[in-house]
mmCIF file of the N, C-alpha and C atoms, coordinates in Angstrom:
data_MODEL
# 
_entry.id   MODEL 
# 
loop_
_atom_site.group_PDB 
_atom_site.id 
_atom_site.type_symbol 
_atom_site.label_atom_id 
_atom_site.label_alt_id 
_atom_site.label_comp_id 
_atom_site.label_asym_id 
_atom_site.label_entity_id 
_atom_site.label_seq_id 
_atom_site.pdbx_PDB_ins_code 
_atom_site.Cartn_x 
_atom_site.Cartn_y 
_atom_site.Cartn_z 
_atom_site.occupancy 
_atom_site.B_iso_or_equiv 
_atom_site.pdbx_formal_charge 
_atom_site.auth_seq_id 
_atom_site.auth_comp_id 
_atom_site.auth_asym_id 
_atom_site.auth_atom_id 
_atom_site.pdbx_PDB_model_num 
ATOM 1   N N  . MET A 1 1  ? -20.053 -31.445 -53.267 1.00 0.00 ? 1  MET A N  1 
ATOM 2   C CA . MET A 1 1  ? -20.726 -30.387 -52.572 1.00 0.00 ? 1  MET A CA 1 
ATOM 3   C C  . MET A 1 1  ? -20.155 -29.053 -53.053 1.00 0.00 ? 1  MET A C  1 
ATOM 4   N N  . SER A 1 2  ? -20.959 -28.249 -53.640 1.00 0.00 ? 2  SER A N  1 
ATOM 5   C CA . SER A 1 2  ? -20.516 -26.981 -54.178 1.00 0.00 ? 2  SER A CA 1 
ATOM 6   C C  . SER A 1 2  ? -20.696 -25.861 -53.171 1.00 0.00 ? 2  SER A C  1 
ATOM 7   N N  . GLY A 1 3  ? -19.712 -25.023 -53.058 1.00 0.00 ? 3  GLY A N  1 
ATOM 8   C CA . GLY A 1 3  ? -19.813 -23.874 -52.172 1.00 0.00 ? 3  GLY A CA 1 
ATOM 9   C C  . GLY A 1 3  ? -20.102 -22.620 -52.969 1.00 0.00 ? 3  GLY A C  1 
ATOM 10  N N  . TYR A 1 4  ? -20.096 -21.498 -52.285 1.00 0.00 ? 4  TYR A N  1 
ATOM 11  C CA . TYR A 1 4  ? -20.383 -20.237 -52.969 1.00 0.00 ? 4  TYR A CA 1 
ATOM 12  C C  . TYR A 1 4  ? -19.769 -19.076 -52.236 1.00 0.00 ? 4  TYR A C  1 
ATOM 13  N N  . PHE A 1 5  ? -19.644 -17.962 -52.938 1.00 0.00 ? 5  PHE A N  1 
ATOM 14  C CA . PHE A 1 5  ? -19.141 -16.716 -52.392 1.00 0.00 ? 5  PHE A CA 1 
ATOM 15  C C  . PHE A 1 5  ? -20.324 -15.790 -52.150 1.00 0.00 ? 5  PHE A C  1 
ATOM 16  N N  . GLU A 1 6  ? -20.253 -15.022 -51.088 1.00 0.00 ? 6  GLU A N  1 
ATOM 17  C CA . GLU A 1 6  ? -21.255 -13.975 -50.805 1.00 0.00 ? 6  GLU A CA 1 
ATOM 18  C C  . GLU A 1 6  ? -20.547 -12.651 -50.684 1.00 0.00 ? 6  GLU A C  1 
ATOM 19  N N  . LEU A 1 7  ? -21.119 -11.613 -51.266 1.00 0.00 ? 7  LEU A N  1 
ATOM 20  C CA . LEU A 1 7  ? -20.655 -10.254 -51.026 1.00 0.00 ? 7  LEU A CA 1 
ATOM 21  C C  . LEU A 1 7  ? -21.503 -9.683  -49.902 1.00 0.00 ? 7  LEU A C  1 
ATOM 22  N N  . VAL A 1 8  ? -20.835 -9.161  -48.887 1.00 0.00 ? 8  VAL A N  1 
ATOM 23  C CA . VAL A 1 8  ? -21.562 -8.602  -47.726 1.00 0.00 ? 8  VAL A CA 1 
ATOM 24  C C  . VAL A 1 8  ? -20.973 -7.239  -47.383 1.00 0.00 ? 8  VAL A C  1 
ATOM 25  N N  . ASP A 1 9  ? -21.786 -6.420  -46.731 1.00 0.00 ? 9  ASP A N  1 
ATOM 26  C CA . ASP A 1 9  ? -21.297 -5.122  -46.251 1.00 0.00 ? 9  ASP A CA 1 
ATOM 27  C C  . ASP A 1 9  ? -20.299 -5.346  -45.122 1.00 0.00 ? 9  ASP A C  1 
ATOM 28  N N  . ALA A 1 10 ? -19.184 -4.632  -45.152 1.00 0.00 ? 10 ALA A N  1 
ATOM 29  C CA . ALA A 1 10 ? -18.208 -4.701  -44.072 1.00 0.00 ? 10 ALA A CA 1 
ATOM 30  C C  . ALA A 1 10 ? -18.646 -3.747  -42.961 1.00 0.00 ? 10 ALA A C  1 
ATOM 31  N N  . PRO A 1 11 ? -18.431 -4.107  -41.713 1.00 0.00 ? 11 PRO A N  1 
ATOM 32  C CA . PRO A 1 11 ? -18.878 -3.250  -40.621 1.00 0.00 ? 11 PRO A CA 1 
ATOM 33  C C  . PRO A 1 11 ? -18.197 -1.891  -40.604 1.00 0.00 ? 11 PRO A C  1 
ATOM 34  N N  . ASP A 1 12 ? -16.996 -1.790  -41.187 1.00 0.00 ? 12 ASP A N  1 
ATOM 35  C CA . ASP A 1 12 ? -16.265 -0.529  -41.199 1.00 0.00 ? 12 ASP A CA 1 
ATOM 36  C C  . ASP A 1 12 ? -16.381 0.191   -42.530 1.00 0.00 ? 12 ASP A C  1 
ATOM 37  N N  . GLY A 1 13 ? -17.359 -0.199  -43.348 1.00 0.00 ? 13 GLY A N  1 
ATOM 38  C CA . GLY A 1 13 ? -17.547 0.391   -44.668 1.00 0.00 ? 13 GLY A CA 1 
ATOM 39  C C  . GLY A 1 13 ? -16.884 -0.491  -45.710 1.00 0.00 ? 13 GLY A C  1 
ATOM 40  N N  . GLY A 1 14 ? -17.346 -0.422  -46.917 1.00 0.00 ? 14 GLY A N  1 
ATOM 41  C CA . GLY A 1 14 ? -16.824 -1.263  -47.986 1.00 0.00 ? 14 GLY A CA 1 
ATOM 42  C C  . GLY A 1 14 ? -17.530 -2.612  -48.009 1.00 0.00 ? 14 GLY A C  1 
ATOM 43  N N  . TYR A 1 15 ? -16.854 -3.595  -48.573 1.00 0.00 ? 15 TYR A N  1 
ATOM 44  C CA . TYR A 1 15 ? -17.468 -4.909  -48.790 1.00 0.00 ? 15 TYR A CA 1 
ATOM 45  C C  . TYR A 1 15 ? -16.490 -6.011  -48.440 1.00 0.00 ? 15 TYR A C  1 
ATOM 46  N N  . ARG A 1 16 ? -17.026 -7.129  -48.044 1.00 0.00 ? 16 ARG A N  1 
ATOM 47  C CA . ARG A 1 16 ? -16.224 -8.328  -47.781 1.00 0.00 ? 16 ARG A CA 1 
ATOM 48  C C  . ARG A 1 16 ? -16.807 -9.479  -48.574 1.00 0.00 ? 16 ARG A C  1 
ATOM 49  N N  . ILE A 1 17 ? -15.978 -10.504 -48.750 1.00 0.00 ? 17 ILE A N  1 
ATOM 50  C CA . ILE A 1 17 ? -16.400 -11.735 -49.407 1.00 0.00 ? 17 ILE A CA 1 
ATOM 51  C C  . ILE A 1 17 ? -16.433 -12.817 -48.326 1.00 0.00 ? 17 ILE A C  1 
ATOM 52  N N  . ARG A 1 18 ? -17.513 -13.564 -48.290 1.00 0.00 ? 18 ARG A N  1 
ATOM 53  C CA . ARG A 1 18 ? -17.571 -14.729 -47.416 1.00 0.00 ? 18 ARG A CA 1 
ATOM 54  C C  . ARG A 1 18 ? -17.618 -15.961 -48.308 1.00 0.00 ? 18 ARG A C  1 
ATOM 55  N N  . LEU A 1 19 ? -16.838 -16.972 -47.950 1.00 0.00 ? 19 LEU A N  1 
ATOM 56  C CA . LEU A 1 19 ? -16.821 -18.251 -48.653 1.00 0.00 ? 19 LEU A CA 1 
ATOM 57  C C  . LEU A 1 19 ? -17.556 -19.257 -47.784 1.00 0.00 ? 19 LEU A C  1 
ATOM 58  N N  . LEU A 1 20 ? -18.602 -19.848 -48.339 1.00 0.00 ? 20 LEU A N  1 
ATOM 59  C CA . LEU A 1 20 ? -19.398 -20.845 -47.618 1.00 0.00 ? 20 LEU A CA 1 
ATOM 60  C C  . LEU A 1 20 ? -19.377 -22.160 -48.368 1.00 0.00 ? 20 LEU A C  1 
ATOM 61  N N  . ASP A 1 21 ? -19.420 -23.272 -47.624 1.00 0.00 ? 21 ASP A N  1 
ATOM 62  C CA . ASP A 1 21 ? -19.478 -24.562 -48.291 1.00 0.00 ? 21 ASP A CA 1 
ATOM 63  C C  . ASP A 1 21 ? -20.924 -24.849 -48.701 1.00 0.00 ? 21 ASP A C  1 
ATOM 64  N N  . GLY A 1 22 ? -21.155 -26.002 -49.295 1.00 0.00 ? 22 GLY A N  1 
ATOM 65  C CA . GLY A 1 22 ? -22.463 -26.343 -49.814 1.00 0.00 ? 22 GLY A CA 1 
ATOM 66  C C  . GLY A 1 22 ? -23.577 -26.403 -48.781 1.00 0.00 ? 22 GLY A C  1 
ATOM 67  N N  . THR A 1 23 ? -23.207 -26.560 -47.490 1.00 0.00 ? 23 THR A N  1 
ATOM 68  C CA . THR A 1 23 ? -24.219 -26.596 -46.422 1.00 0.00 ? 23 THR A CA 1 
ATOM 69  C C  . THR A 1 23 ? -24.433 -25.228 -45.799 1.00 0.00 ? 23 THR A C  1 
ATOM 70  N N  . GLY A 1 24 ? -23.688 -24.224 -46.284 1.00 0.00 ? 24 GLY A N  1 
ATOM 71  C CA . GLY A 1 24 ? -23.830 -22.875 -45.730 1.00 0.00 ? 24 GLY A CA 1 
ATOM 72  C C  . GLY A 1 24 ? -22.878 -22.583 -44.574 1.00 0.00 ? 24 GLY A C  1 
ATOM 73  N N  . THR A 1 25 ? -21.961 -23.497 -44.288 1.00 0.00 ? 25 THR A N  1 
ATOM 74  C CA . THR A 1 25 ? -20.989 -23.272 -43.231 1.00 0.00 ? 25 THR A CA 1 
ATOM 75  C C  . THR A 1 25 ? -19.914 -22.301 -43.688 1.00 0.00 ? 25 THR A C  1 
ATOM 76  N N  . LEU A 1 26 ? -19.660 -21.297 -42.870 1.00 0.00 ? 26 LEU A N  1 
ATOM 77  C CA . LEU A 1 26 ? -18.666 -20.282 -43.185 1.00 0.00 ? 26 LEU A CA 1 
ATOM 78  C C  . LEU A 1 26 ? -17.270 -20.906 -43.193 1.00 0.00 ? 26 LEU A C  1 
ATOM 79  N N  . MET A 1 27 ? -16.529 -20.707 -44.281 1.00 0.00 ? 27 MET A N  1 
ATOM 80  C CA . MET A 1 27 ? -15.187 -21.251 -44.426 1.00 0.00 ? 27 MET A CA 1 
ATOM 81  C C  . MET A 1 27 ? -14.114 -20.167 -44.356 1.00 0.00 ? 27 MET A C  1 
ATOM 82  N N  . ALA A 1 28 ? -14.437 -18.969 -44.826 1.00 0.00 ? 28 ALA A N  1 
ATOM 83  C CA . ALA A 1 28 ? -13.438 -17.895 -44.834 1.00 0.00 ? 28 ALA A CA 1 
ATOM 84  C C  . ALA A 1 28 ? -14.125 -16.544 -45.011 1.00 0.00 ? 28 ALA A C  1 
ATOM 85  N N  . VAL A 1 29 ? -13.457 -15.500 -44.524 1.00 0.00 ? 29 VAL A N  1 
ATOM 86  C CA . VAL A 1 29 ? -13.918 -14.119 -44.700 1.00 0.00 ? 29 VAL A CA 1 
ATOM 87  C C  . VAL A 1 29 ? -12.733 -13.315 -45.217 1.00 0.00 ? 29 VAL A C  1 
ATOM 88  N N  . SER A 1 30 ? -12.974 -12.497 -46.204 1.00 0.00 ? 30 SER A N  1 
ATOM 89  C CA . SER A 1 30 ? -11.900 -11.721 -46.840 1.00 0.00 ? 30 SER A CA 1 
ATOM 90  C C  . SER A 1 30 ? -11.570 -10.459 -46.058 1.00 0.00 ? 30 SER A C  1 
ATOM 91  N N  . VAL A 1 31 ? -10.581 -9.785  -46.568 1.00 0.00 ? 31 VAL A N  1 
ATOM 92  C CA . VAL A 1 31 ? -10.283 -8.432  -46.150 1.00 0.00 ? 31 VAL A CA 1 
ATOM 93  C C  . VAL A 1 31 ? -11.413 -7.536  -46.646 1.00 0.00 ? 31 VAL A C  1 
ATOM 94  N N  . THR A 1 32 ? -11.396 -6.279  -46.239 1.00 0.00 ? 32 THR A N  1 
ATOM 95  C CA . THR A 1 32 ? -12.396 -5.322  -46.704 1.00 0.00 ? 32 THR A CA 1 
ATOM 96  C C  . THR A 1 32 ? -11.950 -4.722  -48.038 1.00 0.00 ? 32 THR A C  1 
ATOM 97  N N  . PHE A 1 33 ? -12.864 -4.716  -48.987 1.00 0.00 ? 33 PHE A N  1 
ATOM 98  C CA . PHE A 1 33 ? -12.636 -4.103  -50.295 1.00 0.00 ? 33 PHE A CA 1 
ATOM 99  C C  . PHE A 1 33 ? -13.389 -2.790  -50.347 1.00 0.00 ? 33 PHE A C  1 
ATOM 100 N N  . PRO A 1 34 ? -12.846 -1.763  -51.006 1.00 0.00 ? 34 PRO A N  1 
ATOM 101 C CA . PRO A 1 34 ? -13.502 -0.453  -51.011 1.00 0.00 ? 34 PRO A CA 1 
ATOM 102 C C  . PRO A 1 34 ? -14.766 -0.399  -51.874 1.00 0.00 ? 34 PRO A C  1 
ATOM 103 N N  . THR A 1 35 ? -14.842 -1.237  -52.917 1.00 0.00 ? 35 THR A N  1 
ATOM 104 C CA . THR A 1 35 ? -15.983 -1.216  -53.838 1.00 0.00 ? 35 THR A CA 1 
ATOM 105 C C  . THR A 1 35 ? -16.435 -2.633  -54.153 1.00 0.00 ? 35 THR A C  1 
ATOM 106 N N  . LYS A 1 36 ? -17.648 -2.761  -54.673 1.00 0.00 ? 36 LYS A N  1 
ATOM 107 C CA . LYS A 1 36 ? -18.130 -4.084  -55.106 1.00 0.00 ? 36 LYS A CA 1 
ATOM 108 C C  . LYS A 1 36 ? -17.290 -4.603  -56.262 1.00 0.00 ? 36 LYS A C  1 
ATOM 109 N N  . ARG A 1 37 ? -16.883 -3.731  -57.142 1.00 0.00 ? 37 ARG A N  1 
ATOM 110 C CA . ARG A 1 37 ? -16.052 -4.142  -58.273 1.00 0.00 ? 37 ARG A CA 1 
ATOM 111 C C  . ARG A 1 37 ? -14.755 -4.757  -57.781 1.00 0.00 ? 37 ARG A C  1 
ATOM 112 N N  . ALA A 1 38 ? -14.137 -4.152  -56.770 1.00 0.00 ? 38 ALA A N  1 
ATOM 113 C CA . ALA A 1 38 ? -12.894 -4.687  -56.200 1.00 0.00 ? 38 ALA A CA 1 
ATOM 114 C C  . ALA A 1 38 ? -13.165 -6.022  -55.511 1.00 0.00 ? 38 ALA A C  1 
ATOM 115 N N  . ALA A 1 39 ? -14.310 -6.163  -54.842 1.00 0.00 ? 39 ALA A N  1 
ATOM 116 C CA . ALA A 1 39 ? -14.653 -7.427  -54.184 1.00 0.00 ? 39 ALA A CA 1 
ATOM 117 C C  . ALA A 1 39 ? -14.846 -8.543  -55.206 1.00 0.00 ? 39 ALA A C  1 
ATOM 118 N N  . VAL A 1 40 ? -15.498 -8.244  -56.317 1.00 0.00 ? 40 VAL A N  1 
ATOM 119 C CA . VAL A 1 40 ? -15.687 -9.240  -57.370 1.00 0.00 ? 40 VAL A CA 1 
ATOM 120 C C  . VAL A 1 40 ? -14.326 -9.650  -57.950 1.00 0.00 ? 40 VAL A C  1 
ATOM 121 N N  . ALA A 1 41 ? -13.420 -8.696  -58.122 1.00 0.00 ? 41 ALA A N  1 
ATOM 122 C CA . ALA A 1 41 ? -12.072 -9.014  -58.573 1.00 0.00 ? 41 ALA A CA 1 
ATOM 123 C C  . ALA A 1 41 ? -11.366 -9.894  -57.522 1.00 0.00 ? 41 ALA A C  1 
ATOM 124 N N  . GLY A 1 42 ? -11.658 -9.667  -56.255 1.00 0.00 ? 42 GLY A N  1 
ATOM 125 C CA . GLY A 1 42 ? -11.106 -10.504 -55.187 1.00 0.00 ? 42 GLY A CA 1 
ATOM 126 C C  . GLY A 1 42 ? -11.587 -11.944 -55.283 1.00 0.00 ? 42 GLY A C  1 
ATOM 127 N N  . VAL A 1 43 ? -12.838 -12.126 -55.671 1.00 0.00 ? 43 VAL A N  1 
ATOM 128 C CA . VAL A 1 43 ? -13.360 -13.486 -55.874 1.00 0.00 ? 43 VAL A CA 1 
ATOM 129 C C  . VAL A 1 43 ? -12.571 -14.172 -56.992 1.00 0.00 ? 43 VAL A C  1 
ATOM 130 N N  . ALA A 1 44 ? -12.314 -13.469 -58.060 1.00 0.00 ? 44 ALA A N  1 
ATOM 131 C CA . ALA A 1 44 ? -11.550 -14.042 -59.176 1.00 0.00 ? 44 ALA A CA 1 
ATOM 132 C C  . ALA A 1 44 ? -10.154 -14.442 -58.724 1.00 0.00 ? 44 ALA A C  1 
ATOM 133 N N  . ARG A 1 45 ? -9.510  -13.602 -57.903 1.00 0.00 ? 45 ARG A N  1 
ATOM 134 C CA . ARG A 1 45 ? -8.182  -13.930 -57.381 1.00 0.00 ? 45 ARG A CA 1 
ATOM 135 C C  . ARG A 1 45 ? -8.239  -15.134 -56.466 1.00 0.00 ? 45 ARG A C  1 
ATOM 136 N N  . ALA A 1 46 ? -9.263  -15.185 -55.605 1.00 0.00 ? 46 ALA A N  1 
ATOM 137 C CA . ALA A 1 46 ? -9.408  -16.313 -54.675 1.00 0.00 ? 46 ALA A CA 1 
ATOM 138 C C  . ALA A 1 46 ? -9.607  -17.619 -55.432 1.00 0.00 ? 46 ALA A C  1 
ATOM 139 N N  . ARG A 1 47 ? -10.382 -17.599 -56.504 1.00 0.00 ? 47 ARG A N  1 
ATOM 140 C CA . ARG A 1 47 ? -10.593 -18.806 -57.310 1.00 0.00 ? 47 ARG A CA 1 
ATOM 141 C C  . ARG A 1 47 ? -9.275  -19.282 -57.913 1.00 0.00 ? 47 ARG A C  1 
ATOM 142 N N  . GLU A 1 48 ? -8.478  -18.356 -58.414 1.00 0.00 ? 48 GLU A N  1 
ATOM 143 C CA . GLU A 1 48 ? -7.200  -18.723 -59.026 1.00 0.00 ? 48 GLU A CA 1 
ATOM 144 C C  . GLU A 1 48 ? -6.244  -19.294 -57.980 1.00 0.00 ? 48 GLU A C  1 
ATOM 145 N N  . ILE A 1 49 ? -6.153  -18.648 -56.831 1.00 0.00 ? 49 ILE A N  1 
ATOM 146 C CA . ILE A 1 49 ? -5.262  -19.107 -55.781 1.00 0.00 ? 49 ILE A CA 1 
ATOM 147 C C  . ILE A 1 49 ? -5.692  -20.480 -55.267 1.00 0.00 ? 49 ILE A C  1 
ATOM 148 N N  . ALA A 1 50 ? -6.993  -20.660 -55.064 1.00 0.00 ? 50 ALA A N  1 
ATOM 149 C CA . ALA A 1 50 ? -7.498  -21.937 -54.535 1.00 0.00 ? 50 ALA A CA 1 
ATOM 150 C C  . ALA A 1 50 ? -7.205  -23.079 -55.496 1.00 0.00 ? 50 ALA A C  1 
ATOM 151 N N  . GLY A 1 51 ? -7.201  -22.797 -56.774 1.00 0.00 ? 51 GLY A N  1 
ATOM 152 C CA . GLY A 1 51 ? -6.969  -23.845 -57.767 1.00 0.00 ? 51 GLY A CA 1 
ATOM 153 C C  . GLY A 1 51 ? -5.504  -24.185 -57.976 1.00 0.00 ? 51 GLY A C  1 
ATOM 154 N N  . THR A 1 52 ? -4.607  -23.292 -57.588 1.00 0.00 ? 52 THR A N  1 
ATOM 155 C CA . THR A 1 52 ? -3.193  -23.511 -57.900 1.00 0.00 ? 52 THR A CA 1 
ATOM 156 C C  . THR A 1 52 ? -2.264  -23.349 -56.702 1.00 0.00 ? 52 THR A C  1 
ATOM 157 N N  . GLY A 1 53 ? -2.766  -22.834 -55.606 1.00 0.00 ? 53 GLY A N  1 
ATOM 158 C CA . GLY A 1 53 ? -1.895  -22.513 -54.473 1.00 0.00 ? 53 GLY A CA 1 
ATOM 159 C C  . GLY A 1 53 ? -1.422  -23.726 -53.702 1.00 0.00 ? 53 GLY A C  1 
ATOM 160 N N  . LEU A 1 54 ? -0.186  -23.639 -53.209 1.00 0.00 ? 54 LEU A N  1 
ATOM 161 C CA . LEU A 1 54 ? 0.378   -24.660 -52.345 1.00 0.00 ? 54 LEU A CA 1 
ATOM 162 C C  . LEU A 1 54 ? -0.186  -24.510 -50.927 1.00 0.00 ? 54 LEU A C  1 
ATOM 163 N N  . ILE A 1 55 ? -0.018  -25.544 -50.121 1.00 0.00 ? 55 ILE A N  1 
ATOM 164 C CA . ILE A 1 55 ? -0.382  -25.475 -48.714 1.00 0.00 ? 55 ILE A CA 1 
ATOM 165 C C  . ILE A 1 55 ? 0.899   -25.223 -47.935 1.00 0.00 ? 55 ILE A C  1 
ATOM 166 N N  . ARG A 1 56 ? 0.907   -24.196 -47.109 1.00 0.00 ? 56 ARG A N  1 
ATOM 167 C CA . ARG A 1 56 ? 2.037   -23.917 -46.223 1.00 0.00 ? 56 ARG A CA 1 
ATOM 168 C C  . ARG A 1 56 ? 1.581   -24.149 -44.801 1.00 0.00 ? 56 ARG A C  1 
ATOM 169 N N  . ASP A 1 57 ? 2.155   -25.116 -44.155 1.00 0.00 ? 57 ASP A N  1 
ATOM 170 C CA . ASP A 1 57 ? 1.795   -25.444 -42.786 1.00 0.00 ? 57 ASP A CA 1 
ATOM 171 C C  . ASP A 1 57 ? 2.672   -24.632 -41.838 1.00 0.00 ? 57 ASP A C  1 
ATOM 172 N N  . ASN A 1 58 ? 2.123   -23.570 -41.285 1.00 0.00 ? 58 ASN A N  1 
ATOM 173 C CA . ASN A 1 58 ? 2.838   -22.706 -40.353 1.00 0.00 ? 58 ASN A CA 1 
ATOM 174 C C  . ASN A 1 58 ? 2.420   -22.973 -38.916 1.00 0.00 ? 58 ASN A C  1 
ATOM 175 N N  . CYS A 1 59 ? 1.768   -24.093 -38.678 1.00 0.00 ? 59 CYS A N  1 
ATOM 176 C CA . CYS A 1 59 ? 1.330   -24.446 -37.332 1.00 0.00 ? 59 CYS A CA 1 
ATOM 177 C C  . CYS A 1 59 ? 2.536   -24.806 -36.463 1.00 0.00 ? 59 CYS A C  1 
ATOM 178 N N  . SER A 1 60 ? 2.377   -24.658 -35.160 1.00 0.00 ? 60 SER A N  1 
ATOM 179 C CA . SER A 1 60 ? 3.470   -24.957 -34.249 1.00 0.00 ? 60 SER A CA 1 
ATOM 180 C C  . SER A 1 60 ? 3.854   -26.429 -34.271 1.00 0.00 ? 60 SER A C  1 
ATOM 181 N N  . ASP A 1 61 ? 2.925   -27.316 -34.668 1.00 0.00 ? 61 ASP A N  1 
ATOM 182 C CA . ASP A 1 61 ? 3.232   -28.754 -34.673 1.00 0.00 ? 61 ASP A CA 1 
ATOM 183 C C  . ASP A 1 61 ? 3.638   -29.252 -36.069 1.00 0.00 ? 61 ASP A C  1 
ATOM 184 N N  . ALA A 1 62 ? 3.975   -28.367 -36.978 1.00 0.00 ? 62 ALA A N  1 
ATOM 185 C CA . ALA A 1 62 ? 4.364   -28.769 -38.336 1.00 0.00 ? 62 ALA A CA 1 
ATOM 186 C C  . ALA A 1 62 ? 5.719   -29.473 -38.310 1.00 0.00 ? 62 ALA A C  1 
ATOM 187 N N  . VAL A 1 63 ? 5.842   -30.470 -39.155 1.00 0.00 ? 63 VAL A N  1 
ATOM 188 C CA . VAL A 1 63 ? 7.119   -31.178 -39.321 1.00 0.00 ? 63 VAL A CA 1 
ATOM 189 C C  . VAL A 1 63 ? 7.662   -30.758 -40.686 1.00 0.00 ? 63 VAL A C  1 
ATOM 190 N N  . VAL A 1 64 ? 8.766   -30.056 -40.677 1.00 0.00 ? 64 VAL A N  1 
ATOM 191 C CA . VAL A 1 64 ? 9.346   -29.561 -41.935 1.00 0.00 ? 64 VAL A CA 1 
ATOM 192 C C  . VAL A 1 64 ? 10.094  -30.690 -42.610 1.00 0.00 ? 64 VAL A C  1 
ATOM 193 N N  . ARG A 1 65 ? 9.830   -30.864 -43.897 1.00 0.00 ? 65 ARG A N  1 
ATOM 194 C CA . ARG A 1 65 ? 10.508  -31.893 -44.683 1.00 0.00 ? 65 ARG A CA 1 
ATOM 195 C C  . ARG A 1 65 ? 11.899  -31.426 -45.043 1.00 0.00 ? 65 ARG A C  1 
ATOM 196 N N  . SER A 1 66 ? 12.688  -32.319 -45.529 1.00 0.00 ? 66 SER A N  1 
ATOM 197 C CA . SER A 1 66 ? 14.086  -32.013 -45.857 1.00 0.00 ? 66 SER A CA 1 
ATOM 198 C C  . SER A 1 66 ? 14.182  -31.023 -47.004 1.00 0.00 ? 66 SER A C  1 
ATOM 199 N N  . ALA A 1 67 ? 15.390  -30.551 -47.233 1.00 0.00 ? 67 ALA A N  1 
ATOM 200 C CA . ALA A 1 67 ? 15.634  -29.576 -48.298 1.00 0.00 ? 67 ALA A CA 1 
ATOM 201 C C  . ALA A 1 67 ? 15.595  -30.215 -49.663 1.00 0.00 ? 67 ALA A C  1 
ATOM 202 N N  . LEU A 1 68 ? 15.294  -31.494 -49.756 1.00 0.00 ? 68 LEU A N  1 
ATOM 203 C CA . LEU A 1 68 ? 15.249  -32.209 -51.023 1.00 0.00 ? 68 LEU A CA 1 
ATOM 204 C C  . LEU A 1 68 ? 13.883  -32.158 -51.688 1.00 0.00 ? 68 LEU A C  1 
ATOM 205 N N  . LEU A 1 69 ? 13.058  -31.209 -51.284 1.00 0.00 ? 69 LEU A N  1 
ATOM 206 C CA . LEU A 1 69 ? 11.719  -31.077 -51.873 1.00 0.00 ? 69 LEU A CA 1 
ATOM 207 C C  . LEU A 1 69 ? 11.834  -30.783 -53.359 1.00 0.00 ? 69 LEU A C  1 
ATOM 208 N N  . SER A 1 70 ? 11.022  -31.443 -54.119 1.00 0.00 ? 70 SER A N  1 
ATOM 209 C CA . SER A 1 70 ? 10.994  -31.154 -55.548 1.00 0.00 ? 70 SER A CA 1 
ATOM 210 C C  . SER A 1 70 ? 10.123  -29.945 -55.808 1.00 0.00 ? 70 SER A C  1 
ATOM 211 N N  . PRO A 1 71 ? 10.366  -29.209 -56.882 1.00 0.00 ? 71 PRO A N  1 
ATOM 212 C CA . PRO A 1 71 ? 9.540   -28.056 -57.211 1.00 0.00 ? 71 PRO A CA 1 
ATOM 213 C C  . PRO A 1 71 ? 8.074   -28.446 -57.314 1.00 0.00 ? 71 PRO A C  1 
ATOM 214 N N  . GLY A 1 72 ? 7.211   -27.630 -56.720 1.00 0.00 ? 72 GLY A N  1 
ATOM 215 C CA . GLY A 1 72 ? 5.784   -27.873 -56.780 1.00 0.00 ? 72 GLY A CA 1 
ATOM 216 C C  . GLY A 1 72 ? 5.263   -28.808 -55.700 1.00 0.00 ? 72 GLY A C  1 
ATOM 217 N N  . SER A 1 73 ? 6.137   -29.307 -54.828 1.00 0.00 ? 73 SER A N  1 
ATOM 218 C CA . SER A 1 73 ? 5.667   -30.201 -53.766 1.00 0.00 ? 73 SER A CA 1 
ATOM 219 C C  . SER A 1 73 ? 5.250   -29.375 -52.565 1.00 0.00 ? 73 SER A C  1 
ATOM 220 N N  . TYR A 1 74 ? 4.634   -30.021 -51.594 1.00 0.00 ? 74 TYR A N  1 
ATOM 221 C CA . TYR A 1 74 ? 4.242   -29.326 -50.387 1.00 0.00 ? 74 TYR A CA 1 
ATOM 222 C C  . TYR A 1 74 ? 5.484   -28.908 -49.615 1.00 0.00 ? 74 TYR A C  1 
ATOM 223 N N  . GLU A 1 75 ? 5.402   -27.781 -48.935 1.00 0.00 ? 75 GLU A N  1 
ATOM 224 C CA . GLU A 1 75 ? 6.554   -27.247 -48.232 1.00 0.00 ? 75 GLU A CA 1 
ATOM 225 C C  . GLU A 1 75 ? 6.735   -27.884 -46.855 1.00 0.00 ? 75 GLU A C  1 
ATOM 226 N N  . ALA A 1 76 ? 5.690   -28.444 -46.294 1.00 0.00 ? 76 ALA A N  1 
ATOM 227 C CA . ALA A 1 76 ? 5.771   -29.097 -44.982 1.00 0.00 ? 76 ALA A CA 1 
ATOM 228 C C  . ALA A 1 76 ? 4.683   -30.130 -44.917 1.00 0.00 ? 76 ALA A C  1 
ATOM 229 N N  . GLU A 1 77 ? 4.874   -31.090 -44.062 1.00 0.00 ? 77 GLU A N  1 
ATOM 230 C CA . GLU A 1 77 ? 3.829   -32.073 -43.848 1.00 0.00 ? 77 GLU A CA 1 
ATOM 231 C C  . GLU A 1 77 ? 3.689   -32.342 -42.359 1.00 0.00 ? 77 GLU A C  1 
ATOM 232 N N  . ARG A 1 78 ? 2.531   -32.828 -41.976 1.00 0.00 ? 78 ARG A N  1 
ATOM 233 C CA . ARG A 1 78 ? 2.283   -33.089 -40.561 1.00 0.00 ? 78 ARG A CA 1 
ATOM 234 C C  . ARG A 1 78 ? 2.648   -34.492 -40.221 1.00 0.00 ? 78 ARG A C  1 
# 
């Protein structure tokens, strides 16, 4: 299921990016960008982060793993 990015007007001026899944369900909304060019650059950054970023579980019910984590592993698990 392929999702997509939408550029939308921000209510306070500027532009935001919305990330929707293949069914059109909203998954995320970005910060406000001052220009469309900056918003498009934000999409490029989001794509890079999504493809390489770790998951950090900062939830109150997170179970932190030991200090023996190997480089590149998840920082916490549930």
